[in-house]
N, C-alpha and C positions, 0 to 999 in steps of 0.2 A: 505493500500499499504506498502510494506517495503522501509525505509529509510534507506540508508548506507551511504551515505555522512555525515561525520564528526561523524559516529558512532565507536565504537569499532570493528565491524566487521572483518574490513582488517586486523586489529591488531591481533586480535584471529585467522584469517585463517593463517596469516604469522607465529603465533606460533606453529600452529598445523603443519604446514610444515615442520617448523625448527626442531622440536622434532622427525617427522618422518623420516627427513632426518638424525638425528644423532642417532637414534636407530642401524641403521646397523654398523655406525661406532664404536660402542662400543665392538665390537664382530667380527670385519672384520680381526684384525692382531694379533695375540699371543705376547703377549711379550716375553724376552728371558728368559731362565731360571734362571741365576743369578740373575736378575732384580724381578722375580717374588720370588724367595729365599730371596732377602732383604725385600722384603714387607711383606712377609711372617715372618720373624723375627721381624719387627716393630709392627706387628699386634699380636703376642705372646707376646710380652713385654707389649703392652698395655693392653691385654687381663688380663695378671697377674696383673696389676696394677688397672684395672677398675673392676674385678670381684673377688668378695669374694669367697675364697676356688678353686682358679684358678689354684693351685699347684697340689692339691689334685685330680682336674677333670683330669688333664693332666697326674698326674702319675697313674691313673684306667685306661686311654684308650689305646685301641689296635691300633686304629689308629688316627690321628685327621686330618680334611680337613680344611683348611685355606684360606679364600676367603677374601685378605686383603680390597679391595675396590670394594665394591658391587655398582655399581652406579641405582638409579630409578629415572626414568623421566616419566612424564606422563600429558596428557591433554586428557580426555577423553580415548583415545589409550596410553597404556604404556607399560612400559618393565622395565627389572632390567636385570642388567649383571655385570659380573666378572670372572677373573682368581685367579688361587692358586693352591696350591700345597697340597697334601697328604702325611704327614710325619707318618711314622712308627718307632719307637725307636730314633727318633728326627732327621731322614733324610727324606729327599724327595725322594719318591720314584716315583710317578706320579704328573702329572699337569693337572688341569683340568679348564673347564671354565662353567661358570654357566649362565643360561639364562631363560628369563623368559617374558609372554606380558599379558596383559590385558585389558580390555574393562570395561569401568564403571565411575563413579563419581570421578574424580583425577584431580588433578593439582599438577605441580611442580616438584621440583628436589630435591633429597636426595641421599647421601652416609652412606655406613656405613661397619663395619668390620662383617665378619661372622666366627666362628669356631663352627664347627662340631666335636664333639667328638665320636668316636665309641667305645661303652663299651663292646661289644662283638665280640669275633672273627667273629663268623657266620655273624652279621652285615657287619663287616668290608668286609669280603669275598664276600658278596653279592654285596657290593656296587663296589668292584673292577671287579667283575664277569660282571656286567651290562653293558651293550651297549648303555646306556642312562638313567642311574637313575634320577627318578623323586622324589623330595621332596616334603611331604605333610603327612597330617594326614594318609592316606592309607600306607605309608611306615613306620610308627612307629617312628618317628621323633618328638622329645619333644622340643618346642622352649621355651627357659628360658628367664626370664628378668635378666638382668645383677647383679641386687641388691638381687637375691632370696636367697642365701646361704644355700642350701640344701647340704646335702652329696652327694658325688659321688655314694654310694650304697643306698640312698634312689632314684634319680633319675633313677638307673639301673632298680630298681623295677619297676619303670613306664614306660620306653622305652629303648632300646638297641642304640638309637642313641639320642643324645641332642645337639640342635643350642642353641650358644650365639648369640645375636644380640646386638653389641655395638659401640661406637664414633660414634652414628649420628649427620650429619651434614646437614643442610637444612631443607626446607620448603615442607614437604609433609607428607602424611598419613603414618601408620606403614608398614613394609615390611611383606610379607605371604612367606611360603616356599611353597603353594600351585602351582602346575604346575612348578614349578622350574626344570629345565631340566639341567644334571651334564654331561659334556661329556668330554671325555680324550682328551688331546691335547700334540703335540710335539714341545714345544718352542724351 
């Protein structure tokens, strides 16, 4: 017989309900463009401080997508989301939201900053023309540890899009781009 009185079952059930309630809130309302741009500026400054060779990567980019605050939450069912801007020539040209969901062994909360560097014009054009670009191995995105120190030319020979994940806070397993969908928004 299953004994629930005094167990942690009600607490876990409450946590799952809370997490499921919080997931849609992260994507319910887009931020305003000036707010997104300020967060992107701060993320790029942190990128330059945290990632060896950041200026070289940015200088070689045809475009840079910055999602300054990607939140990841989960308890068996999880999701990650965030908003950011695509910059070409240093100016924001479009705004995007990033979303993904997952099911599996996971628990916790974490946030991080993502910078996607489009190293070829073709990769940038494909991203901008998509109606919902999905990240992951199949799209040729290479995820780079923030301390790798490889040159932009070396990375370009491996992939046309490079993603940096840095500034992690919280207690949860790592991030994945597999299944992450990027959709254009109008803030």
